C-alpha positions in Angstrom: -4.2 -1.4 12.6 -2.5 0.1 15.6 -2.7 -1.9 18.8 -2.5 -0.4 22.3 0.1 -3.0 23.3 2.5 -4.3 20.7 2.0 -8.0 21.8 4.2 -9.3 19.0 7.1 -7.1 20.0 6.7 -7.8 23.7 6.7 -11.6 23.0 9.9 -11.1 20.9 11.6 -9.3 23.8 10.5 -12.0 26.1 11.9 -14.7 23.9 15.2 -12.8 23.6 15.4 -12.5 27.4 14.4 -16.1 28.0 17.0 -17.4 25.4 19.9 -16.3 27.6 19.0 -18.4 30.7 18.1 -21.3 28.4 21.6 -21.0 26.8 23.1 -21.1 30.3 21.1 -24.2 31.1 22.3 -25.9 27.9 25.9 -25.1 29.0 25.3 -26.6 32.4 23.6 -29.7 31.0 26.5 -30.2 28.5 28.9 -31.0 31.3 26.7 -33.8 32.8 24.8 -35.3 30.0 26.9 -37.8 28.1 25.5 -37.4 24.6 25.4 -33.6 24.8 28.9 -33.7 26.4 30.3 -35.7 23.5 28.6 -33.4 21.0 30.0 -30.3 22.7 33.5 -31.8 23.0 33.6 -32.5 19.2 32.1 -29.1 18.4 34.6 -27.4 20.8 37.6 -29.4 19.2 36.4 -28.5 15.7 36.1 -24.8 16.6 39.6 -24.9 18.2 41.1 -26.4 15.0 39.3 -23.8 12.8 40.4 -20.9 15.1 44.1 -22.1 15.1 44.1 -22.5 11.3 42.6 -19.1 10.7 45.1 -17.6 13.2 48.0 -19.3 11.4 46.9 -18.3 8.0 46.6 -14.7 9.1 50.2 -14.8 10.2 51.4 -16.6 7.1 52.3 -19.6 9.2 52.1 -23.3 8.1 48.4 -24.2 8.2 49.1 -27.9 7.6 50.9 -28.4 11.0 49.2 -30.5 13.5 46.9 -28.7 15.9 47.3 -29.7 19.5 43.9 -30.9 20.8 42.2 -29.2 23.8 41.7 -30.9 27.1 38.2 -32.6 27.2 36.8 -30.2 29.8 38.0 -27.1 27.8 36.6 -28.6 24.5 33.2 -29.3 26.2 33.1 -25.7 27.6 33.9 -24.2 24.1 31.3 -26.5 22.4 28.7 -25.7 25.1 29.5 -22.0 24.7 29.0 -22.3 20.9 25.7 -24.2 21.3 24.5 -21.6 23.8 25.5 -18.6 21.8 24.1 -20.2 18.6 20.8 -20.8 20.4 20.6 -17.1 21.4 21.6 -16.1 17.9 18.9 -18.3 16.3 16.2 -16.9 18.7 17.2 -13.3 18.2 17.5 -13.9 14.4 14.1 -15.5 14.3 12.5 -12.7 16.3 14.1 -10.1 14.1 13.0 -11.9 10.9 9.5 -12.2 12.3 9.5 -8.4 13.0 10.8 -7.7 9.5 8.1 -9.9 7.9 5.4 -8.3 10.0 6.6 -4.8 9.1 6.6 -5.7 5.4 3.1 -7.1 5.7 1.9 -4.0 7.5 3.6 -1.8 4.9 2.0 -3.8 2.1 -1.4 -3.6 3.8 -0.9 0.2 4.2 0.0 0.4 0.5 -3.1 -1.6 -0.5 -5.3 0.6 1.7 -3.7 3.8 0.2 -4.3 2.4 -3.3 -7.9 1.5 -2.4 -8.5 5.0 -1.1 -7.1 6.4 -4.4 -9.4 4.1 -6.4 -12.3 5.1 -4.2 -11.5 8.8 -4.8 -11.2 8.2 -8.6 -14.5 6.3 -8.6 -16.2 9.2 -6.6 -14.8 11.7 -9.1 -16.0 9.6 -12.0 -19.5 9.5 -10.4 -19.4 13.3 -10.0 -18.3 13.7 -13.6 -21.1 11.4 -14.7 -23.6 13.5 -12.7 -22.3 16.7 -14.2 -22.3 15.2 -17.7 -26.0 14.1 -17.3 -26.8 17.6 -15.9 -25.0 19.1 -18.9 -26.9 16.8 -21.3 -30.2 17.8 -19.7 -29.3 21.5 -19.9 -28.2 21.1 -23.5 -31.5 19.3 -24.3 -33.4 22.1 -22.5 -31.5 24.8 -24.4 -32.2 23.0 -27.7 -35.9 22.7 -26.8 -36.0 26.4 -25.9 -34.2 27.3 -29.2 -36.8 25.3 -31.1 -39.6 27.0 -29.2 -38.0 30.4 -29.8 -37.7 29.6 -33.5 -41.3 28.5 -33.5 -42.3 31.7 -31.7 -40.3 33.8 -34.1 -42.0 32.1 -37.0 -45.4 32.6 -35.5 -44.5 36.3 -34.8 -43.4 36.7 -38.5 -46.6 35.1 -39.6 -48.6 37.3 -37.2 -46.7 40.4 -38.4 -47.4 39.5 -42.0 -51.1 39.0 -41.2 -51.1 42.4 -39.5 -49.4 44.0 -42.4 -51.9 42.4 -44.8 -54.7 43.5 -42.6 -53.3 47.0 -42.5 -52.8 47.0 -46.3 -56.2 45.6 -46.9 -57.8 48.1 -44.5 -55.9 50.9 -46.2 -56.9 49.7 -49.6 -60.5 49.4 -48.5 -60.4 52.7 -46.8 -58.8 54.5 -49.9 -61.7 53.9 -52.3 -64.1 55.1 -49.7 -62.0 58.2 -49.3 -61.9 58.6 -53.1 -65.6 57.8 -53.3 -66.3 60.3 -50.6 -64.2 62.9 -52.4 -66.1 62.4 -55.6 -69.4 62.9 -54.0 
């Protein structure tokens, strides 16, 4: 069913837009909140080690060499950046997944509605065929009845013709002797 305003999509865009300032706020809080600061520092340090190892392996360098740790402030910044970007990514991914799920549901509902319309058309055709079949049966019955009546009428006509023929032959036979009798007198 089409809506005048796509509320779900508008809410998705709103969430995407709000996720950016929330991510910025998370980055700011990471610098002052001790627990979040420690989490961001360890995430930033881990990301730094991973980045250096990937860079070294792409250059065929020794990946077992010690990675120089970042300064705490830089590690916190990288960790906060990772958390903020991850938050935006999760929100955008969630909104996108929701849109895909809704589109599939809508598509499935349209398919069901289309199938139902096809079934309704088939049922209507079936009813029409049944009506035509009953009309055809009635016509066949009427034709059979008329054929029986016609056969009966023909039989009656044959009987009547025979009676007329007998009557004619009887009247001719009766009239002949009178004619012969009259001729003799």
